[in-house]
C-alpha positions in Angstrom: 111.9 111.1 143.6 113.1 114.3 142.1 112.9 117.5 144.2 113.3 121.1 143.4 113.1 124.4 145.3 110.6 126.7 143.6 110.9 130.4 144.6 108.2 132.7 143.5 108.7 136.4 143.0 106.6 139.3 141.8 107.9 141.4 138.9 107.4 145.1 138.2 104.3 144.3 136.2 102.7 142.5 139.1 103.1 139.1 137.6 104.6 136.1 139.2 108.0 134.8 138.1 109.5 131.5 139.3 113.0 130.4 139.8 113.5 126.7 140.2 116.6 125.0 141.7 117.1 121.3 141.2 118.0 119.0 144.1 118.0 121.3 147.1 119.7 120.0 150.2 117.5 117.9 152.5 117.8 120.1 155.6 117.1 123.4 153.9 115.5 125.9 156.3 113.0 128.7 155.7 115.6 131.2 156.9 118.2 130.0 154.4 115.6 130.3 151.5 114.5 133.7 152.7 118.2 134.9 152.8 118.7 133.6 149.2 115.5 135.3 148.0 116.6 138.6 149.7 120.0 138.3 148.0 118.3 137.8 144.6 116.2 140.9 145.2 119.1 143.0 146.4 121.4 142.1 143.6 118.7 142.6 140.9 120.3 140.0 138.6 117.2 138.7 137.0 114.9 140.5 134.5 111.6 139.1 133.3 109.3 140.0 130.5 107.4 142.0 133.1 110.5 143.9 134.3 112.7 143.5 137.3 111.9 141.2 140.2 110.6 143.4 143.0 109.1 141.2 145.7 109.5 137.7 147.2 106.2 135.9 147.3 106.7 132.3 148.3 109.0 129.3 148.3 108.2 125.6 148.1 110.0 122.3 147.9 108.3 120.3 145.1 108.7 116.6 144.9 108.0 114.7 141.7 107.9 111.0 141.1 108.3 109.8 137.5 107.5 106.2 136.5 108.9 105.3 133.1 106.6 103.1 131.1 108.5 102.8 127.8 112.1 103.6 126.9 113.2 103.5 123.3 116.8 104.0 123.6 
């Protein structure tokens, strides 16, 4: 099962912007994610079509299971 950490931010235009990180560690805590999101905001390293990221909105661990039915190669 594939997992990713999805962090949702609000940009200057008021729209949501998502940053997804593949394969987060299994024992990731809310405090660690909040610290990472705070660092992203403080460093202002991402720019979206709606402007700078200005606010942390939410974070989720997303699990996805893929069942391959046909493989041609």
